[in-house]
N, C-alpha and C positions, 0 to 999 in steps of 0.2 A: 483456675490456672491453665487448664488444658486448652481452652478455646483461644486464649490470648497467645499461647505459645504456638499453636497451629496456624494462626492468622497473622503472626508478627510480620512476616515478609510481605504479605499482601497490604497490610496497613502502612508499613514504611514505604512501599512502592507507590501507594496512592498519595500519601502526603508529599513525597518527593515529586511526583508527577504534577500535582496541583501547584507546588512552589515553582517548578520550572515553567509551567504554562502561564503563570501569572507574571513572572519576572523576566522572561526571555522571549525573543521573537521566534516562536516555533512555527515551522512551515505547515501549511494545511496539507495533510497527507492525502486526503481525498482528491484534492485538486492536482497534486503531484502525480498520483496514480493515473488519473484521467488523462493528463498530458502525456505520460509515458505510453499509455495504451493507444492514444491517437497517433503518436509518432511511430509506434511499432506497426500500426495498421497502414500508415503511409509507406513505410519501407517495404512491407509485404506486398502491397499493390504495385510498387515500383519494380520490384525484382521478381515478381511472379512469372512463371513460364506461361506462354500463351497456350490456350486449349488447342489441341490438334483436331482436325476435321474428322478423323476416323474413330472418335470416341463413341459414337452412336447416340449422343444426346441431342 
């Protein structure tokens, strides 16, 4: 009885996750994160301060 009680929320979450993934159009999180990272990199490059000549590099 102890293992079922301790793993109940994990089992219910897994079953609900499987149901949602099979029956609804869930977005691809990996693709969404990659797109957000690409957009953030573009914004950073657009608004980055130019390097000054006196940096010594």
